[in-house]
N, C-alpha and C positions, 0 to 999 in steps of 0.2 A: 798366361802362359803358363803350365802346368807340368811337372818334372814324375813325371813315372821311377821308380827305385824298383826292380826288384833284386830283394833280399835275399841270399842262402838261405833254406831250412834250415833250421836245427835239427840239435843233437838226436830231439827225442822223435821229429817226426819221420816220418817213409815219407820215401814216396811214393807218386802214382804207377802206374802200369805204362815200363818204358813197352816202345814198341819196337819192332825190330826193322833196318831200313826194306827189307824185304818183303814184308807186308802186304803191302799194295802193287804185290807183284801180279798174285795170278789172279784179280779181277785185270788186269791187263793185259793180262794173258788172255783172260778167254773173252777179252774185249777183239783181241787184235782177230784171234781164232775165229769169232761170231764174222769178223768185217769178211776178214780171207776165204769164208764156206759160201757167204752169199754172195763176193763175188765169183767166187765160180759157180753159181750156182748163175747168178745174172751173165757170166762169160757164156754158160753151157747154154742155155734155155733164148736168149738175143742171137746165137749160131755167129760169135765174132770170130774171127781168125787174130790169136794172140798167144804167145811162145805159155802164155801165164796161163790159157785158160785149161787146160791139163793135168795140169799139177793142182791148182786151184780148184776144181771139178771133182778131181779124185780126192784133194783132203773133203769136199762137200760132202759127198755121200759117205766115206767113212765113218764124218766129225756129227754128223745130223744126226741121224739113227745110235750112235755110240752115247750122245750127250743126253740122246732120251732113253735107252735103257739104265745108263748111269744111273739116271734120276732114278728109277722103278726099282733100283739096286741100293738101295741109299743102305741097308744095315750088313752086308759083306764090308770086310778093310779091301783097302784103298787098292793094292794090289791087283787081287782078284776082282774086285769090282772094275778093273779097267781090262781087266783080261776077258772078265765076263761078257762086260760094255761091244769090246771090239769085236769078240767073238758073234756076238749076235748080230751088231753093225754088216756085218764081210754075209753073218746067211739072209739076214733082210735083203740086202741087194742082189743075193744067191735066187732066193725066190723072186724078187720081182725081172730080174732077168730070166730066170725059166719058166716062169707064167706067160710075159711078155713074149719070145719069145713057142714057147702051145697053140696061143691065141693067134699068130702069123700077123701081131700088131707090135713089130720092133721099134723103138722109135730114140734117142736118145733124150730130147724134149720129154716125152710121157713117161720115161726113165726115173729123173726127176724129180718128177711133175708127183710120181708115184712112190719116190722114195721121198719128197718132202713133207705127201698126204699122212703116210704111213706112220711117222717119223713123227708129226706134230698128231698126230691117231694117239702115239703110243703115250706123250709125253700132257698132250690134254689129261688125259685118263688117267696119269701119275697126281696132276693135279687137283681134278675130281677127288678121288678117293681120298688124300690131304684135307683138303676142305671138308668133306664127308667124316672126316677123323675128327676132327677139328670141332665143328660143330657136337656133334656124337659127347665129346666130350665137357663142352659147356655145358651141352646140357642137364649131362649126369649132375653140374657141379649145381 
């Protein structure tokens, strides 16, 4: 059997980087938001009668386009980025609703699907732009 002893660092050694206790909170909140938004979309698409359906669906309709637009606005300050992405999410939802009303094809499922498709398209365009920029930088060196 082996005994492992931990000796304190000498006075000349520096400690490694300290981690803040709340550092892992942001990924946890992002995961919780993803789950809540996904549950809201599924509840709306499946037409399930639940008291959580309306708030979770509203959260999805605001969070999905907002996250995609925030990814595109990477260079802004955090507060400006949050305000702009939330305003963009509201504008996207209004455009989807107006377009569906204009063609007389209003449906909740269609609206959820359209917002999901447009949010995914925005996010894919952002990811494609970053990938293209990365490959161009690697080719230049």
